[in-house]
Structures are given as C-alpha cells and as structure tokens.
N, C-alpha and C positions, 0 to 999 in steps of 0.2 A: 394665872388661870387661863386656860385655853377654852375657847367656846366655838360654836358653829353658827354661821349665819345662813339662813335660807330664805330667800325672797321669792314669793310665789304668786304674784298677782299683777294686774294692770288695771286697777279700778279707779275711775275718775270721781269717786265720791269725796265730798268735802266736809264731812262731819268732823268737827274739831274734838278729838278724843283727849283724855287726860291719862297718858301712859306713865309707867314707872319702871324701876330697875331694882334688883334685890340682892346683888352680891357685889363684892369688891370688883369694880369694872376693869381695873388694870389687867392687861394681858393681850394675847393675840386671838383674834376670832377669824374663822374661815368658813366659807360656805358657798351657796349657789344663788346667783342673782337671776330671778325669773325662771328658776328651774334649770338654767343652762350655763350661765356665766359665773365662773368661780371668782370670788373676791376674798381678800384678807384685810382685816381691820386690826391695827395695832393701837392699843390705848395704854398710855404711860402716866404715872403719877410722880411728880418731882418731890424734892425734900420739903417744899412748902405746901404739899398736898394739892397742887394744881395739876389738872389733867390736860393732856394733849392727845391727839389721835391722827393717824394716817390711814389711807385706804389704798390697797393695791388691787389690780385686776390682772392676774397672770395670763388669762386668755387673750388680753388685749395689749400685751407688751409688758415692759418693766416700769412704767410710770408709777409714781407715788403721789397721791393727792392728800395734802394736809387739810385737816379740819380747821375751819376758821374759829369755831366756838365749840367747846365741850362742857357740858354740865353733867356731873356725876355725883351720885350719893347712894347710900344703901338702898334707897327706894326709887331711884330715877337715873336714867342715862339718856342724854340727848346730845347730838352733835350735828353740825352743818358744814357742808363743803360748797362754797359759793361758786366755784369754778364749773361745777356740773349741776348747779341748782339742786343739790341733793341734801337731804336732812333725815335724821332718824330720831324717833322717840318711842320708847318701849317700856313694858312693865313685866314683872316676874309672874309666871303662872306656875304655882306649886304642883298642880296635878300633871302638867306637861313637863315639869322640870326644865322650863325654857322661858326666855324673855320674849314676850309677845307685844308687838307694837306696830309702828308704821314707818316705812321708808317713803319719802316723798321726793320725786324727781319729775317736776312738771305736774304730777298727779300722785295722790297717796296710794300706797301699795302695802298690803299686810307683810310684816317682816317677823320672822321667827329666829331667835338666836339660841343655838345649842352648843354644847361642848364639842371640841374636837376629840377624837379618839386616836391616840398615838400620833397626834399631829396631822391627821388626815380627816377630811370631811367624809362622814358616813351617811349616805343617803339611800333610802329605800325608794327607788324611783317607781312611781306608779306605772302600770302597764299602759302601753299606747299601741294597741293592735293595728290600727289603720296605718300608723307611721312605720311600724315594724314590717308590715306587708309591702309597703312602698320600697323600703330599704332592701328587703329580700329580693324584690323583683320577680319576674322580668318587667321592664318598663318599655312600652311600645312608643317611646319618644326619646329624642336626644336631649341632653342637658349640657349647657356650656356656661362658664363663668364669663361675665361681660362687664364693661365699664363704659360710662358715657358722661359727658360734661353737662352741668347745669349752669349756674352763674359762675363768675370768676371765683376760684378758690374752692369750688364744690365739684368733685368728681364722684359720681355715684357708682357703686359696685352692686352687681346683681346677678341673677340667674335667668337665662333665657332657655326655655324648653319648647321643643318643636315636635309635633307628631311625625311618626314615620310615614313615608309615602310621598306622593307628588304634591307639591304646593303650587301656588302660594296658599297659605292657610289664613282663616280669620284669626285675629289675635286680640288679647286683652292685656292691659296693665293692671296689676293688683296694687291697690293703694291702702296702706296699713292704717290702723287706728292710732290713737294718741299714745304717747310714751316713746321711749327709746327703742323702737322696733327695728329688728333686722328683717331680711327678706322672707323669713319663715313666719313672721308675726307670732312670736312665742308668747302665749298667754297661759299662765299657770302651768308652764311646762308643756303645753300643747302647741305643736307647730301647725297653726291653722292654715297658713298659706301653702305649706308643703302639701297638705291633703287636698286643698282646693285646687291647686295647680295640677296635681296628678289627675283629678277627676276631669278637669277641663282638657288636658292633653289627651286623655283617653277618649274624649268626645270629639277630637279632631281640631282643637283650638290651641294655638300657640300662646305662650304666657311669658310675660316679663314681670319679675318681682325684684325688689331692690332694698338695700339697707338705707335707712333714713340718713340724711346728712349728719356727719359727725358720729355715726354709729356703725359698728361692725367694720367693714372695709371701706366705707364711704368717708370722704373728707368733708370738712366744713365744721361749723360751730353749732352743735345741737342746742346748747344752753341758751342761745339767743334767738333761736329759730321760732317762727310763728307759723300758723296755718297758711298764711300768705306765702311764706318761704317754701313750705312743703308743696303748695300748689305749683309754684315755679318749677320745683323738682319733678313733679308729675308731668308737667308740660314737656319737659326735657325728655322724660321717659317715652312719651307718645311720639315725639319727633324721632327719637332713636328707632323706635319700633317700626315706624312708617318707612324708614330708609332700608329696612332689611329685605333682601330678595325673597326670603321664605314667607313674607307676610303679604296678605291680600289687603292693599291699602284702602280699599273701599269698605272693609269690614274690620276696623280697629275700634275697640271699645274699652270701657273702664269699669272695674269692679272695686268699689270702695267700701271698707268695713269701718263702722263707727265714725271717727273723725275723717276717715277716708271717704265716707259718704257725704261729708261737707265739702271735701276737696273736688271730688269727681264732677259735680255740676259746674263748679267754677272753671274747670279745665274744658268741659264741653262747650261752655259759653264762649270761652276765649278762642277755641279751635273748632271751627265748623266742620272739620273733616272727621271729628269723632262720631262714630256711627251709632253708639248706644251706650247706656250706663246702667249699672246694677248697684243699688244702694242696699248694703247689708247693715241693718240697724243704723242707718245714717240719720243725723239730726234733722228734724223737720221744724223745730222750734228754736227760739233764741237760746244762746248758751246758758244764760242764768236760769231760764225756765227748765231746760234739760237737767241741769245739775240739781235743782231743787226737787224735781220729780224723782231723780235718781236717788238722792239721799233718802227720801221718804220710802221709796220702793225697797231699797236694800235694807233699811232699818226694819220695815215690816216683815220682810222675808226672814230676817234674823230673829224675829219675835220681840222686838223692842216695844215697850209700852207707848201708846199714842201720846201721852204727855211728854215723854222724852223726844219723840219725833217732832212734835209741835215746837218744843223749845229749840231744837236744832234748826228747824226751818226758819224760825224767827232770827236766830243768830246768823245763819248763813245768808239769809236775804239781806240783812243789814250790811254784812261784809260785801256782798255782791253789789248792792246799791251804791255803797261807798266807792267801789272800784269803777263802776259805770259812770259815776258822777265826776270822776277825775278828768282833768283836761289833758293829761299826759301820763306816761308811766311814772315819771318822777313825782308828779302830783299824787298819783295813786300810792306811791311808797310813803310820801309825807302823811297822807290821810290814814294809811294803815298804821304807821308808827303812832299817831295820835290815838287811834282806836285801841291799839294794843296797850298803850300806856294807861288808858282809862280802865281797861279790863284788869290789868295788873294792880292798879291802885285800888280797885274795888274788890280784890281778892278772888276774882273769877278765874284767873289763870296765873301761873308763875311766869316770870320773864322768859324762861326758856321755852315754855309752851306757847306763849304769845309770839315769840320770835319765829318758831317753827311754823305755826299756823299761818301767820301773815306772809311769811316768805313764799308760801304756796300760791298766794293769790296776787302777788306782785311780780311775777315773772313776765317776760315779754309775751310768751305763749298765752298765759292765762288772761292777761290784760286784753289781748285781742279776742280770745275765744269768748269771754264773758260778754263782750259787746257784739258778738256775731249774730246774724239772723239769716238763716239759709233760704227763707221763703222768697225774697225778691229774685234770687238767682234761680231757684227752681221754677219760678213763673216764666223765665226766659227759655227754658229747655223745650226744644221741639223734636229732639231725637227720641227713639223709644227708651222707656224707663221701666225697669223692674225694681220695686221697693219691697223688701221683705224684713220682717222682724219676727223674733221668736215670741210666742205668746207669754212666756215666762221671763222675758227680758226685764231685768231690774235696772240696768244701766241706761238704756234708752227705752223707757216704758212704751209699749206698742200702741195702746189705745190712743193716747194723746199724740204720739209721734206720727203714726200712720194717718191719722185724721188730718193733721197739718200738712203732710206731704200730699195726700189725696187732694186737698183743697188747693194747694199751690200748683198742682199739675192738672187742674180741671180742664184747661184748654189744650192740653196735649192729647191728641187722639190715640196715641199708642202708649198707654200707661197701664201697668199691672201692679197693684198694691195688694200684698198678701201677708197675712199673719199666720205663721206656722205653729200649729198646736204643739205644746209640750217642750218647746225649745227655749234655750236661754240666750244670752247676749252673744256668745260665740257659736251659737247654733248647735249645741249639744242637747241630747235628750236629758232633761233635768227633772227635779222634783219640785223645788221651790223657785229656782232661778237665782238664788243668792250666789254672789261670787265665791263664797266659801265652799260651794259645791264643785267648782270648776276643776280643781286639781284632782279630786278623788274620782271623777268620772273618767272611765277609760276611753270612751269615745271622744275623738277630737272634733268631729263634725258629723252631724246626723245624715244618713243617706238621703232622707227626704229633702234636706236643704241642698245637698249636692245635686240631686236630681232636678230640683226646682230651678237652680241656677243654670246648669248645663243644658237642660231642655229648652229654656227660654233663650239662652244665647244661641244655640244651634238654630232655633226657629227664626232668629233675627240676623243670621249671617248666611242664609242660603242664596 
C-alpha cells in the first residue's frame, strides 16, 4: 500500500494528542517535509507480524534512517527515529481519506499521510505570489552562496545578498525560529526569510541568512543542538558579516524570528559591535510560560472547549515542572520515564503515546528552552530594539509577550514595541491566527510588517 506524507508546519505547541491509524500500515510512503523537502518512509511487516520502518530524504542524499520503534495496528501508527529526534503519531480521517497526526522533531508539527499516485507525490501547491514575484525578478541586488565556520565541526552554509550600487551597506543577520530551519525559514511552505531578505535588500540593506547546523548544506549535529549552540552560530555569522568589504561595520544588526528573538539579545550582549536588534515574535517570558500560553491560544483559536484546554494546561504544566526540577538531562529522562509509566499504568496513554510525548520534552534543546528566561538578557541591552508581534499570534501571544519585553527594556531609551493588527506568528494577514491557517494563506509576509521592519532599520542605519 503506497501513501503520501506531507508535513506542513513548525508549531511549538505541546498538547499531547491521542492519534491513531486505520489501514494496514505496511508499504511505502512518500511526501513533502515542511512543504519542500521530499521524504520516503518504508514500513514492513515480517512473518511474526512485527513492523519495522526506514526513512529516506532524496533531497538530502541517499542516507536511510531506521526507526528505533514502530507501533502499528488497524487504528494506530507510531514510530520514532532517535538519530534525528524524530517521531510520528497519527490517526485516520475518513473525510480527508488521509492519516492526520503529528511529526515531532524538537517540536510537534502537523503531519498528513496520503497515498502516492503512480509512485509519485501529487501536491497541489498553494500559490505564493510574493515568492513568485521575487523569482521572476528583476532583483536590484546580487545574491551569492557562502560558507563560514562556527565551532569545530560546524561549517554554516548560507546566502549573502547585497544591494546594487556603491557600498559599504548596513547589514543584518537573519536568525530563524525553532525547528530544522534552512536559510529561507520555511514555515508551512512559506519562505519567510526569502521575502524578508528581498524587502531589506530593496531598502538598501545587505542580508546574511544561513541553514541551521546539521540542516540543509550546513554541517554539525542538529539533534543535540540547543539554543546556546545556535547562539554561537549566530555570533559566527556576525563575525563573518563584519569582515565583508561590502558591509558598513558600524551598522551591523540582527533580526530574530521566534526562537531567533531569544538568540539575538544574547548575541548583542556578547558582541558590543552589534548596532541594533529586531525581535519578530521573540520570547519575552520564560520558556515554560510561553509554551503554556501558546497551547491555550492555539486551542482556543481551533475552537476547543475550555475544559479541554484546562486539562491540557494542567498536564503540560506538570510535565514542564518535572523537566525544570531535574538536575540534568539524564535526570529529566529518568523523571519522564517514571511519569510516563504512571500514565500508562493509569490507562491515560498507551506506551507508544507516552514514549512519543515524553521524547519531545527530554531532548537537549527542550531541556534548555524550558528553563530559559529572556528577561535578564533583555535588561542588559542598550542598543536600539524593535520588538513586534502580530495581534493574532497564537504561538507567542502578544499581550503577555510584549508587556514582558517592554518591562525588561524600560531602561533602554531607544526601544519600539509594536503590536501589528490582524497578523499571525509569521506576520501574515490572518483571520484567527491559528497555525492551521498558515499554509492556506497565499501571503507569505504582510506588507505592513515588511514596511515596519525596513523603515525602522533604515532609520537606525543612517
């Protein structure tokens, strides 16, 4: 039985769902990862009715990743691949004739499995007019592929784009949000950083954007990387940018989206030469508080009953508190295993569901993020700061987030904190702000957001 896999999100919500599966799972599945990366999953059943699975990514070479665990039944499919901290759990949707569930790789992401047609993935790609216009050109800037070193074993690959004309030019490093992001920051098939870089280049600003370590053409181990590691990589990006003759070294800044907004202040504190920072839906509260707010906001936008939301909040808070109380990552894994065993014994989860859920909260990245608090770092910032959120952002809810950022930056005389009406987490014009809307919206990034950023950066680089 051949099927299609299409993964279309990068949402950091941690509601522990109960997925399922409804047909004989043995067979080959192919599809699109985050709207762009093709993957193939092979599931086999042996003579003892035991299942095994492997995953391939043709776009990234010929490697084959075996699943460590596979649980398959007429109503349930789950598998985990520890090498990439990845796991899947999904259920059959009769109306969609598809298996709908969650792929988790550092963060949960909606995952849809459909059949292959004649062995090929058939995808009706939504329109992306802004991206199409950039591709069609003309572009008043030059684009080059570059590479630079971070720590030993990590060489980052990226794109450097420079406006036409006489430099040197002010410049920015774009720092992506959480998840296995490439230089375009692909979210639900939207190339957010492609559109943002284009707007900045047209405003006379040079831009460096890069693949995260271990992702795309960058080397290193993504599976074990934390926000601290990504901060080290961002520092390396700044150092590379400052060494370029096309760049005005007195006007080098940072633009961080989501988790990138947690990284940018840390880079600015470590490097006094950074001239300014822009926080696009950057966290202003501790990691656990952001995630709890996110879970509730996304659930409400999806129309879930308040009783369900309250139950999920209680469950997630207990899991987060357990991780925060751990003395080390190994201790967190031990505590998680005990909590999972209690839930399985009490009939609240199957073993496969518990394994998948707690694997998400015991990765190196999550262990660090859940304990993070951006406020002490923000309080140290003395360079100009622009902090923006969409009013409909459900991933980093703006009311609580911008209030915390504003309070932390109260002693910084050049701070602009703005809530942009009608926009979601990736700064699209939205209706509810729910992540389920992202893919279907043709707009990649609202002109109001692009103007707010480019106008502010130009005003601070004259």
